[in-house]
N, C-alpha and C positions, 0 to 999 in steps of 0.2 A: 644371455639366451643358450649360448653354446654349453655352458657349465650346467645349465638346467636340463638340457637334452642329453648331455652325456651321464648325467646322474641317474638317468632311467636306463642306462646301458646300451643307448643307441650311439653309434659311432659319428662323429663329426668331422667333415673336411671343410677346410677354409681356403679361400682363395681371394684374389684382387690385388689392387696395388699396395693397400697397407701390409697384408700378409707377405706378400712377394719382398717387401723390403725389411719386414720384422718377422720373419718366420720362426726365429728362435723364441719370440714373445709368445706366440700362438701355441709353440709346442713345449712351453715351460722350461726352455733352456736357458733362460736369461735370469733364473733365481726366482721367478714368480710362478704362479700357478699355471697348469697346463689347460688350455681352452680347446685344442682340437686333437684329434688322433692321427691326422695327416694334413698336409698342407700341399696346394697346387699352384706352383709358381708360375707367373707369366700367364700367358694365354692358354687355357686348359682345353681348347677345341680337340687337340690330339690326345692329350694325357686322361681326359675324363673317362672314356671307355676303359682304359687300363685300371682306373681307379676303381670303377664299379666292379670289374672283374676279379681284382683282387680283394676287394670287400666280401664278395660272394663266396671265394674261396677261404676266407678267414687270413689272408696273407697281406692285409694293408701295410704299406710302406709309410714311412713318415713324411717323405718329401718325394714330389714327383715334378719334373722340370722337362719342357719341351726342348731337349738339346739333341744335335745331330751326333754322328760317330765321333766326331773331333771334340764334342763337348760345348759345341757353339749354340746359343739359343736359335731356335727355329721359330719363325712366325709363320703360323698357319694361313693358307689360301682360303678365300672364302668361296672358292669355286672347286667342286660343286657345293652349294650350301644345303644343309639338310631340309627337307620338306617339314613344316610344321602342321600338324592336322588341326588347324583352327576350326574345322567344320565339326570336329568331335570333342573338343576340349570344353570344360566347364569354364565358362568366362565369368563367372559371378565376381571372382577376385578383382576384375577389372571395371566393375560398376563404378560411375562417378555420382549416380543419383539414387538415395535410398530407396527401397522399394516402396515403402510408404506414398511416395511422391509419383510412382509410375502412373497411376490413374490420371493425375493432373498433367504429366508429361504427354500421355496420349492426346489430351485434349488442346495442348499448347500447338502442335505441329503434327500433320500426317506422318506415320511411320516414325513417330518418337516414342514408342512404348519403353524402350531401355536406352541409355546412354552409357557406352563403355569407350575407354581409351587403351589402346592395346600397344605395346612396345614392338617395333620393326627396325631391323639392322638392314642398312643398305651399303654401308662401308664403315672402314675402321681406321682410326688414327688421324693425328693432326701435326703438320711439320713446325708449327710455329714456334714452340718452346717458350711459352710464357714461364716467367720464374717462378710462379706460384703452383703450376699445374703438374698433375701427375701424368697426364695423358702421354706425352712425348716419352718420358721415361719408361712408361709400362709397355706402350705399343710400338715404340720406336719411331723412326721417321719415315717409316715405309707405310704409304697409303694404299689399302687394298678395298676393292669393291666386288660386290655380287654382280652377276650379270643383270641387265635390265629385265630380261624376261623372268629371272628367278624372283624379282622383287614384285613385278607387275602381277605374276600369278598368285602370290600371296596375297596381295591387296584384293584381287579378284576374289579369292576365297573368303576373305574377311568380309567383303561387300555383300557376297551371296548368304553369308551367315546373318548380317545384319538385315537383309530383306526377310529371311525365314523367321527372324524374331520380330518383325515390324518395328525395328529399333534402329539406332544409330550406333556405329562404330567408328571412332576416330583412331588416328595412328599417331603415336610418338616416335618419329625416327630418331632412334638413339645414337646416331653416328655423332662422333666427337665435333665434326664440323661439316655439316651436310653439304654445302656448296664448295668444299675445298677444292675441287676439281671442276670449275664452272661448266666447261664443255661436257664433261660427264653427266652432270646434274641436269643440264638442260636436256640432254638426249633421254635420260631417265624420265623426266616430266614430260617430255613429248610423247613417249612411249605409253606413259600412264593415261594421258589424255586420248590417244588413239585407240587404246583398249578400253576405254571407258572405265578405267580402274579409278576415277577420282574419289577420294574421301577426305573427309575433314582431316588435316594434319598438323603437327606441330614439328619444329626441329630446330636445332641450334645452327645459327649461322653467324659468321663474324661480319661487323658492320662493314668493313672494307669491300665484301664480297657482293654486298646489296646495292653498290652503285650501279650495277648492270641492269639497264631498264628492261631488257628482253628476259632476264632471268626473273625479275620480279612479277612480269606478266605471265610468265609460265608457273610460277608459284602459286598465283591466284587462280589460273585456270585449271590447275591440277587438284585444287582443293585446301591449298596451304590457308591457315586461319591464324595461327600463332607463331612468331619467332623469336626464340631466345636469343638475346644479343648480350655478350659480355662487354659492356662498355667500360666498366671497372671504375673510371674516373673522368671527371671534366677538365682536369688538369693534365697537359702533355708531359709535364716533367715527371708526375708519377708514373704515367704509361711508359715513358722511356725508360724509368727506373727498373720496371718489372718485365723489360724486354716485350713491351706490346706497343711500340711506337706506331705500328701500322694502323692503330686506332686513331682517327683525327676527330678530337671533339667539335670541331666547327663543321663537321659533316654530319654530325648525329641528327640534327633536325630535319635536314634534307632526306636522309634515309628513311627516317619515320615517317615524314610525309608521303615519300614515294609508296611505302607499304600501306598507309592509311588511305590513300586514293583508290586502292584495290580492295579495301575492307580487310586489310590484314593488320592484326595487332601484335604489338611487339611486348615481351617480357625483358624489361631493360634490368640489367645485375649491375650493382655498383660495390665497390669495396671502400670501406673507410680505415683508416689507420696506416695508410700509405705514408712512406717517408717525407712528403712534402705536404701532407695534411696539417692544417691547424684548426683549432676550435672554430666551429662556424662552417665547417665543410658540408655538413648535412644542408643547412639552408642554401648555401652557394650552388649545391648540387640541385637541389629542389627548385630554385629559381629558373634552372634550365628544364627541368622537367615540367614544369607548369606551362611552358610555351609550346610543348610538344603535343601530338595527337595523344588522348588518353590511351593508356596501356596498364600493364603491371609492373610498377618499379619494385625491385627487390634489394635489400641491403644486407652486407655482411662485413666482417672484419678480416682482415689480412692474416692469415693463418699458414705458419710454415708446416707443411706437411712433410713426413720423413723422406729422405733423399732427394727432395726437390732442390734446385739451385737456391730457392729463397731460404729454405731450412740451412744449407751449406753455408750460406753467406752470413745470416744472423748467427750461426754458431760460431763461426770463425772470428766474427766480431765481439763476441760474448755479450750478445743482446737478447738471447733466449732466458726467460724468466722462468719458464717451466719447460725444460727440455723434452720431457716425456708427457706433453699435456694431454694426449688421448688417454691416459691411464689415469688422470685426475680432471676428468670432464667437467668443465664449468662453462655453461652455455654463455655464448656471446661476450666471451672475456678473451682478451689477446694473450697470447703466450710469449709475446717479446715486448719490449719497450719502443713505442714510434719514436721517431727523432723529435717532432715538434708539438708532441701533446702527450699527457699522461695515458695510461691504460684506462683510467676511470674517465677521463675526457672522451676518448674514444668510444666507450660504452654510451656515454651520454649522446654522443652523435647518431649512433646507431638507433638508439631510442627515438631520437627526435625525427629521424627520416621515416621510420616505421609509423609512428604515431601521427605524423602530419600527412602521410600517404593514404592511411587507411582509416582515418576519421570518418564518421557520418557525413560531414561537409565535404571532404574529399571523395568520397563514392558519390554523392549526390552531383557534384561537379562533373565527374567523370562521364556519368549516365547523361547529364544534360549537354554535354558537348558532343553527342552523339544523336542529338534529337532528328538529325537528318536521315539517320539509319532506320532500318527495320527493327521493331521492337524486340525480335529474337536476337539481334545483334547486341543491343542494350542490355538485354536480360543475361546475355553470354558474358559481358565484360563485368556487370555487377556481381554475378555469382562467381565469376573467377576471382574477383577483387575479395570476396568474402572468403573463399577458400584459401587465397594466398595470405590473407591477414593471419590465419592459423600458424604460418611458418613461424612467427615472432611471439604473437599473442596466444597464449593457451585457449583451445577451442575444442578441447576434448569432452566436456561435461555438456549435457542438454541445457543447464543453466546458463553456461557461457553463450551458446548459440541463440537462447531466448533473450539475453541481454543485448546482443548484437541486433537481432531481429527487430526489438522494440527501439533500440537507437537509430534504426535504419527505416522505421516505419514508414516515413513520408514518400521515400524513394521506392520501397516495395508496393505501397499502395498505388502510386502512379503508374509504375509498370504492370502492376496487376490491372488496373483500369484500362491501360491501353490494349492489354493482351485480350481481354475480355472482349473489348469493343472490337478488335480485328477478328476474333474468333466468331462473333456473332454477326458481322457484317455480311459475310458470305451466305450464311444460313438464312438472314432476313431476305436477302436478293433471291435466294433460292424459292422462299416461301411466296414472294411477290409474284416471280415468274409463274409459280404453279396456279396461283389465285387468277392470274390474268389469262392463262390458257384454258382454265376450267370455265371462265365466263366470256371467253371470246366468242 
């Protein structure tokens, strides 16, 4: 994409964790083609204005780094935080529902003319240092937060925009670990509730932090609906190997039940190909998943990203089969040899996990398990499963969606009938009341 843009004469600036570690690759200094005119190393909050000014003057430098006078990297504060004019921005890029379905959505629930999910940052960083993760290396172990008032004001602005559009806006808190400081998170959620700034929201939170009942109560009361939990494995040995021993598999069920009691759903992420994994790991994992409240299980393969402790360990052990795997991208294929199974066996386990979690039968069972919930919540889970299915199975063509709709037609028809019945019931009641008033 960058190459295509540069070919038109437009300058390209790259940044982020990968470019920070592989700046020479982006600039063509490693013997390969050049992909960027400049790179922004580390967090670009302070350097971005300078990059824009230099570009306007035609004096763009190759490398921008946030360093102090001594050459030491400087981490930006999140206070003050720039105000984002959500009331004026074009939000069409955040639409989750195609325009064609907007009339149907309006009839589904009041004030559901549109549905968008918008990214909001409330804090930055995570100190846990999981072996495979780039977050601690990129942001450091310094955890920084915006003020509660700053976050609340942004939510109120988004909420007002939703009312104006007679639609819904949900928020994805993009914090690396939203509840890393539980005291601060509780304070923020209380302030959201007090200011009536509740919106539907999604966030990433470690399982160990969700032991706190009061925290989960506040998540529910403030609008939290989906929590992404990096469970990674049901094997404690694997978790210890990747420096994530604070995850306790025997607590997973209780954490998910705690969320489910408050109508909060979990996106549970698992990694296959860890050093203690053997053939059959997918089914062993799914045996646990099937006993939990329905949510969104997702699966990936252990991937050594540049400069992570995992990459360094595997490189030192001579286990990397494709040391520059990102330049020879092969979807869902490992770049190193697992200890107790082959690369091909790991791929088969991944396929098994996805196929058995997102089959028509699995989707129907997930919806049926929520029979005591509002039909809107069941539609929420069903549509989320259809969308998440596209992470692994190609869903970009209309024919792919048509096939999935046909395969899931019984579940769709059941939800449609229940939705129509619920929609018609208050209208029928209103008609009866009007009839009795006229004939009283």
